[in-house]
C-alpha positions in Angstrom: 19.3 24.4 -20.9 20.7 22.6 -17.8 23.2 25.5 -17.1 20.4 28.0 -17.5 18.2 26.1 -15.1 20.9 25.8 -12.5 21.6 29.5 -12.8 17.9 30.3 -12.2 17.8 27.8 -9.4 20.9 29.2 -7.7 19.4 32.7 -7.8 16.5 31.6 -5.5 17.1 32.2 -1.8 17.8 29.0 0.1 18.2 26.7 -2.9 21.9 26.2 -2.5 21.8 25.3 1.2 18.9 22.9 0.5 20.8 21.2 -2.3 23.9 20.9 -0.1 22.0 19.3 2.8 20.2 16.9 0.4 23.4 16.0 -1.4 25.2 15.3 1.9 22.3 13.1 3.1 22.2 11.2 -0.1 25.9 10.7 -0.3 26.1 9.5 3.3 23.3 7.0 2.7 25.0 5.7 -0.4 28.4 5.4 1.3 27.0 3.6 4.3 28.7 0.3 3.6 32.1 2.1 3.3 31.9 4.1 6.5 33.7 2.8 9.7 30.6 2.3 11.7 29.3 -0.7 13.7 26.5 -2.8 12.3 23.1 -1.1 12.9 21.6 -4.2 14.5 24.6 -5.2 16.6 23.5 -5.2 20.3 26.1 -4.5 23.0 24.3 -4.6 26.4 27.4 -3.3 28.1 27.2 0.0 26.1 23.4 0.5 26.5 22.0 4.0 26.8 25.4 5.7 26.4 25.4 9.4 25.5 27.5 10.6 22.5 31.2 9.9 22.9 33.7 9.0 20.2 35.7 5.8 20.6 37.8 3.7 18.1 36.9 0.1 18.6 37.6 -3.3 17.0 35.3 -4.5 14.3 33.3 -7.4 15.7 32.3 -10.6 13.9 28.7 -9.4 13.9 29.7 -6.2 12.2 31.6 -8.2 9.5 28.7 -10.7 9.1 26.2 -7.9 8.6 28.2 -6.1 5.9 29.2 -9.3 4.1 25.5 -10.4 3.9 24.2 -7.0 2.7 27.1 -5.6 0.7 29.9 -8.0 0.0 31.8 -5.5 -2.2 31.3 -2.9 0.5 32.8 -5.2 3.1 36.0 -5.6 1.0 36.3 -1.9 0.4 35.6 -1.0 4.0 38.4 -3.3 5.2 40.8 -1.9 2.6 40.1 1.7 3.8 39.8 1.3 7.6 40.9 -2.2 8.5 38.9 -3.9 11.3 38.2 -0.7 13.3 35.0 1.3 13.9 34.0 4.7 15.2 31.5 3.9 18.0 29.3 6.2 20.0 29.3 9.2 17.6 25.6 9.8 18.4 25.3 7.6 21.5 23.6 4.2 21.8 20.0 3.0 22.5 18.8 0.8 25.3 20.1 -2.3 23.5 23.5 -0.9 23.0 23.1 -0.4 19.2 25.0 2.5 17.7 22.7 5.4 16.8 25.0 7.0 14.2 25.1 3.7 12.3 21.3 3.3 12.6 20.8 6.8 11.3 23.0 6.3 8.3 21.5 2.9 7.3 18.0 4.2 8.1 18.5 7.0 5.7 18.8 4.5 2.9 15.4 3.0 3.6 13.6 6.3 4.4 14.8 8.0 1.2 14.1 4.9 -0.9 10.6 4.6 0.3 10.0 8.3 0.0 11.3 8.6 -3.6 9.9 5.3 -4.9 6.3 5.8 -3.5 6.3 9.4 -4.8 7.4 8.3 -8.2 4.5 5.8 -8.3 2.1 8.6 -7.2 3.5 11.0 -9.8 3.1 8.6 -12.7 -0.5 7.7 -11.8 -1.6 11.3 -10.8 -0.1 13.1 -13.8 -1.4 10.5 -16.3 -4.9 10.6 -14.7 -5.1 14.3 -14.5 -3.8 14.9 -18.0 -6.2 12.4 -19.6 -9.1 13.8 -17.6 -8.3 17.4 -18.5 -8.0 16.6 -22.2 -11.0 14.3 -22.5 -14.6 15.0 -23.2 -16.8 16.5 -20.5 -18.5 13.1 -19.8 -15.2 11.2 -19.5 -13.7 14.0 -17.4 -16.7 13.9 -15.0 -16.5 10.1 -14.7 -12.8 10.0 -14.0 -13.0 12.8 -11.4 -16.0 11.1 -9.6 -13.7 8.1 -9.1 -11.2 10.4 -7.5 -13.9 11.8 -5.2 -14.9 8.3 -4.2 -11.3 7.4 -3.4 -11.0 10.6 -1.4 -13.9 9.5 0.8 -12.0 6.3 1.9 -9.6 6.8 4.8 -6.0 6.6 3.6 -4.8 4.4 6.5 -7.6 1.9 5.9 -6.6 1.6 2.2 -3.0 1.1 2.9 -3.6 -1.5 5.6 -6.1 -3.3 3.2 -3.6 -3.2 0.3 -0.7 -4.5 2.4 -2.9 -7.3 3.8 -4.2 -8.3 0.4 -0.7 -8.4 -1.2 0.9 -10.2 1.7 -1.9 -12.8 1.8 -1.8 -13.7 -1.9 -1.4 -17.1 -3.5 2.3 -17.2 -2.9 1.8 -16.8 0.9 -0.9 -19.6 0.9 1.4 -22.0 -0.9 4.3 -21.3 1.5 6.3 -19.4 -1.2 8.2 -16.2 -0.6 5.8 -13.2 -0.8 6.5 -9.7 -2.0 9.1 -7.7 -0.2 7.7 -5.5 2.6 9.4 -2.4 1.1 7.8 -3.1 -2.3 4.4 -3.4 -0.7 5.0 0.0 0.9 5.9 1.6 -2.4 2.8 0.3 -4.1 0.4 0.9 -1.1 1.6 4.5 -0.3 1.9 5.4 -4.0 -1.5 4.1 -4.7 -3.2 6.5 -2.3 -0.9 9.6 -2.8 -1.8 10.4 -6.4 -5.3 11.8 -5.8 -4.3 15.4 -5.0 -1.8 15.4 -7.9 -4.6 14.2 -10.3 -6.9 17.1 -9.2 -4.2 19.7 -9.5 -3.0 18.6 -12.9 -6.5 18.3 -14.2 -7.3 21.9 -13.1 -4.1 23.2 -14.7 -4.8 21.3 -17.9 -8.3 22.7 -18.2 -6.9 26.2 -17.8 -4.1 25.6 -20.4 -6.3 24.0 -23.0 -8.1 27.3 -23.4 -4.9 29.2 -23.9 -4.4 31.0 -27.2 -1.3 28.9 -28.3 -3.2 25.7 -27.6 -6.2 26.9 -29.6 -3.9 27.9 -32.4 -2.1 24.6 -32.4 -5.4 22.7 -32.6 -6.5 25.0 -35.5 -3.3 24.1 -37.3 -4.2 20.4 -37.0 -2.1 19.3 -34.1 -3.3 16.1 -32.4 -4.2 15.8 -28.8 -1.1 13.9 -28.0 1.2 16.5 -29.7 -0.6 19.3 -27.8 -0.1 17.4 -24.5 3.6 16.8 -25.2 4.5 20.2 -26.7 2.2 22.7 -25.0 0.7 21.2 -21.9 3.4 19.2 -20.2 6.1 21.9 -20.4 3.9 24.2 -18.4 3.3 21.5 -15.8 7.0 20.7 -15.0 7.2 23.3 -12.2 4.0 22.0 -10.7 5.1 18.4 -10.8 8.5 19.1 -9.3 7.0 21.0 -6.4 4.5 18.2 -5.8 7.3 15.7 -5.8 9.4 17.7 -3.3 6.4 18.1 -1.0 5.2 14.6 -1.3 8.5 12.9 -0.5 8.5 14.3 3.1 4.9 13.4 3.5 5.5 9.9 2.4 8.5 9.6 4.7 6.4 10.7 7.7 3.6 8.2 6.6 6.2 5.5 6.5 7.2 6.4 10.0 3.6 6.0 11.2 3.2 2.7 9.4 6.5 1.4 10.9 5.2 2.4 14.3 2.1 0.3 13.7 4.2 -2.7 12.6 3.1 -2.3 9.0 6.2 -0.7 7.6 9.9 -1.6 8.0 10.5 -4.8 10.0 13.4 -5.4 12.4 16.3 -5.8 11.9 15.6 -3.2 9.2 15.8 0.4 10.4 14.4 3.7 9.1 14.2 7.2 10.4 10.6 6.7 11.3 11.5 3.7 13.5 14.3 5.7 15.2 11.9 8.7 15.8 9.3 6.4 17.4 11.9 4.7 19.6 13.2 8.1 20.7 9.8 9.3 21.6 9.3 6.2 23.7 12.2 7.3 25.9 10.5 10.5 26.9 9.3 9.9 30.5 8.9 12.0 33.6 11.9 10.3 35.2 14.4 11.1 32.5 15.2 10.7 28.8 18.0 9.7 26.5 18.0 13.0 24.7 20.2 11.9 21.9 17.7 9.3 20.8 15.2 12.2 20.2 17.4 15.0 19.0 19.5 13.2 16.3 16.6 11.4 14.5 14.5 14.5 14.8 17.3 16.7 13.4 17.9 14.3 10.5 14.1 14.4 9.6 13.8 18.1 10.1 16.8 19.1 8.0 15.9 16.7 5.2 12.2 17.6 5.0 12.9 21.3 5.4 15.5 21.1 2.6 13.0 19.3 0.3 10.4 22.0 0.9 12.8 24.8 0.3 14.1 23.1 -2.9 10.5 22.6 -4.1 9.8 26.3 -3.8 13.0 27.2 -5.6 12.3 24.7 -8.4 8.8 26.0 -8.9 10.1 29.4 -9.7 13.0 28.2 -11.8 10.8 25.9 -13.9 7.9 28.3 -14.4 8.0 29.5 -18.0 6.2 32.7 -17.1 9.2 33.7 -14.8 11.8 32.7 -17.4 13.5 35.5 -19.2 15.4 35.5 -22.4 
């Protein structure tokens, strides 16, 4: 089955380049502790606002401290591979002298993590809600979808800000205890408002499938609602779900960028592509601009989001049972 799926996926135009780009981005993000790059938060005022230029420099104490605190095993492996040297200036530096290439690599870890985790939360809620609503009685279906309509009427940004404020101001914060991690709050908040469209789409598809001949025949043979959902409904929703996931991840990543710009997302010294894009846009002035601070974060976002969209279209066709032959 996996080989057949890959063959169908490879036959779709643009699927292999999209997979290649996403694999390179994911592998680079995972290998961030092993790469010979400076610490993403290391400020070097003497190197501020430098355009791209490659230089082989000594590994500073700040670089070593950052890696030992975040990835002790990665610090040992990095020293074994490259010693105490770093490639600096591959993508230039910002106005504080921080290495942009390092910030892009480490920012990819947070951006991808937020995008995938929040999308997973949205998928679980949305698919479950839409499936239950579509297979329930007319009264239950109507009540569940009215709740979705009400949630749609509330501005998303207001809901996210409210959720983050409520979770951060819980009993643990009042008692001086460590509250929930900011990234965890973003997973919950963004995922909690991103499932509405998925619920509507799944519910509409379920209503259409439950009238199909094979579903009616299965019910006539005594199949339970749970068995019908597992064996006849969900297999026909895989393509739809995968497409939704690949389209929601970039939307979540952009939303994370907006929240980080408002100070509700990733906090310094943490870094994400959203923060880098916002910092790059701030350099656009009539006097001049540090073009590398705009081009490289924008290119990283464009390639990743475009690849996710292309992969979603290819997976939709590859997973659609109506397009499967043999």
